[in-house]
N, C-alpha and C positions, 0 to 999 in steps of 0.2 A: 340361234340366229337372231331372233327378235331382240334379245338382250344386247347382243353385239352391235346391232344397228342403232339401238338406243344410246349406247356409249359413244358411237361415232357422231351421232346427232348432237349429243351434249357437248362433245369436244369442239364441234364446229361452232356451236352457239357461244361457247366461252371464248373462242378465238375471235369471233365477230365482236363481242363485247370489249375485248382488249384493245382492238384498233379497227378502224374502218377506213374506207377509201372515199375521198371526195370525188365529185364529178370530174375534176381535173386530174385525178389519178394520184393526188398527194395523200399521204397518210395523215389522218386526223387523230393525233394522240393527245392525251390530256396534257395541257401546257404545264411546265414546271415553274414558269414565272409569268408575270403580267405582260401581255403584248402591248398594253397601253403605256406602260411606265417608261420614262426616259429622263434625260438630264440636259439642260441647256448649259453647256460648258465647253471651252476649247481644250479638249483632252489632248495632252502632249506626251504623256507617259503611258506606255502599254500596261504598266503595273496598275494604273487606274482602271483601265478596261477590265483587267483580270479581276479586280476587286468588285466591280459593278456587275459583271456578266451574269451572276446567279440571280439577280433580281430585276435587272433593267433590260429593255429590248432595243433602245435606240438613243441616239444623241445628235446634237447639232452644235455648231460653233459660230454661227452667224456668217460663215464664209462659204465658198463654192467647192472647197475640198478639204481633206484632212491630211495631216502629215503622218498619221499612224500608218504602219505597214499595210501594203495594198491588200493583203489577204486577211484583214481584220475580221470580216464577217465569217469566214470559214473557221477562224480560230476562236472567236468570242461570241458569235451569234448575236451581235449587236449591229443594228442598221445605223449607218451615218446618213443624215438627211442634209443635202446641200441647200444653201440659201442665196438668193439674190437680195441683198440687204436693202438696196435702193436701185437706182438706175445703173446700167452698166454700158460698156462699149462693146464693139464687135469682138475684141479679143477676150473679154470677160465671158461673153456668151459662148464663144467657140471652145474656150478652155473648160467651161462648165459642161457642155455637151460631150466633150471628149472624156471627162472624168466619169460622167454617168454611163457612157457606152462601155467603159472598162469595168463597171460595177453593175452587173445584172440584177443585184438585189435592190437597187435604188428604184423606188416607184413613186417618190414624192419630191416636189420642189417647193421649198418655202420662199415666199416673196414679200418684200416691202415691210420692213421692220418699223413699227410704231410711227406711221406717217403723220399723225397729229401731235407729235412731240417735236419741238423746235431743235432739240439736241440729238434727235434720231433721224429718221428718213426725211422728216420736215417737208411734207408734200401736200399741197392743197388738192381737193378732190378732182378738180378739172385737169390738173397736171397728171395726177395718178391715172385718170381715165385714158390719157394719151399713152402713158408709159406702159399701161397694162397690155397693150397690143404687142409689145416686145416680149413680155412674158409668155403670152399665148403663142407667139411665133417660135419661141424656144421649144415648147412642147410639140408643136406641129412638126418642126424639123426633126425632133427625136422620133415622132411617130412615123415619119418617112423613112427612118432608119430601123424601123421595127420595134421601137420601144414605146411603151405606154407609161407616161409620167403625169401625175396629177398635181395640179396647182393648189397649194395651201397658203392662203393669205387673203387679204393683208392681215398682218399681226396688229390688231387694234387694242387700244387701252384708253384710259382717261389721260388726256394730254394737255398741252400748253399752247397749241396752235390757235391763233385768234379766231374766235367764232366756232371752233371745232373741238373744244375740250372734251365734249361728250362723244364717245366713239360711235354711238348710234347716229348722231347728227352728221358726223363725217361719212359714215357708210351710206346713209340715205342720199347725201349729196353726190357721192361717188357713183352710185347706181344711176342717178339722174343724169349726171354728166356723160357717163359712158353710153347710156341709151340714146341720148341726144346726138352723140357723135357717130353712132353705129346702127342707125335705122331701127332703133328701139330694141336692139339685141342686148341681152344680159351679158355681163363679163363672164368669162370662164373662171368660176371659183368652185373648185371641187370640194374643198374643205375651208372653213373659216378659221383663222388663228386669233388667239386672244391671250392677253397678259393680265395677271392680277396679283396685287401685293397688299391685301388687306383682309379684314373680315368680309363676310357676305358674298362669297364666290357664287353660291347658288342663285341668288337674286340677279347677279350679273349675267349668268348663263341663261336665266329665264328671259332676260331682255333680248338676247340674241336669237331666240327661237323664231322671231318674225322672218328671218332670212332663210329658214328651212335647210340649214346646212349642218352637217356634223362639225364639231369643234375640235381643233387641235390646240390645247393650251400649251403654248411653247415657252412660257415663263410663268412660274407661280411660286409664291412664298408669302409670308405675312410680315410686312415691314412696319406695321402699326407700332407707334411708340410704346404701347403697352407690352409688346413682345420684347422683353429686355433680358432674356436668358435662353440658352439652348433648351432648357426644360419646357419653357412656355412655347417655344417654336415647335418642339416635338408634338405637343398637344394639337397645335394647329395643323401640322403635317398629317397627323392621323385623321383629322376631320376632312381635310382637303382631299387626301388620297381616297378615303372611303367614298366621298361624294363623286369623284371622278370615276372610280371603278363601278359605282352603282348606276350612274347616268348613261343611258344608251347613246345619247347625243354627244358624249365626250369620246371622240375617236382615239386620241392619244393625249398625254400630258407630260410635262417636263418640269422638274424642280430646278430652281435657280439658287444655287450654283455649286460647283465643286469647291473652288477656293476663290477668295477675293472679296468676300462680304462678311468678314469676321464681325464687324460692328453691327451687322443686321442679324447675326446668329443663324445664318442659313447655309454655311459651308457644310459640305458632306465629307471633306477630307481634312486630315492633318497636313502639315507641310511635307511630310515624307511621302514620296510617290507610292501609291497603292495602299496607303494607310487610311482607312475610313475612321471617322470619329463616331461618337455615339449616335448622332443624327443620321449619318450615312448608313450605319448598321441598321438603324430603324427603317430607313427608306427602302433598303433592298429586301427587308423581311416582312413588310406589311402585307396583310392578306389581299387577295385579288379575286 
């Protein structure tokens, strides 16, 4: 009898080691791919999602919805994250909320793409402070409908806006303007977004530590002129991905881009839908 009980106990322990339950009742199994890793790219072919799904967990396309079939998450286990690229109108916000309600897997909303670049959102801190209230209202409206959605942004980088080329200078001024207009209250920034296209990613992330936010790197690659081949870009990818996987303050990261940057050696796909090139094969297979 004692031997039989010992066997039962051992079986129970092995079962516990294999999988456990979280406090929410979800199964905590060993992940088969990085939950951090994604891509910034307007995916239009489901073949591309099929090719990426073994190594990536999310994507976005700078828009408020995707044209991929509505059951993409069930099929490919890749999250689509909508974005309010700049300011929107009532129709934009209503359509966004409707899309999120239809997709229970969406928990994040990206906002305000590169506000200190003149050819992007192009927004001074004082204007952004006013517009931020609209982003906050969107997530409040969703909360009233029973959905919790976190604000990710602004997506800052080194820019071209007069007096605000340094993203830290822009962010500090944004906080000051928002507090001044809102009884010293901080803006709702659940995660900060950042873009980087050069050497020195770690030093840039270190500069952002002052804000006390986890970072979602929503665009990254190395466009330095020294990176003049896919082989050199691959070495940079290895370093950048390893850094992002290692740092606890990097919540998510996305490589730029799927197609469209051939002269920068950052494409992950060939022209054929679903056909990864060597850099794409590397990206989905890097350790995490």
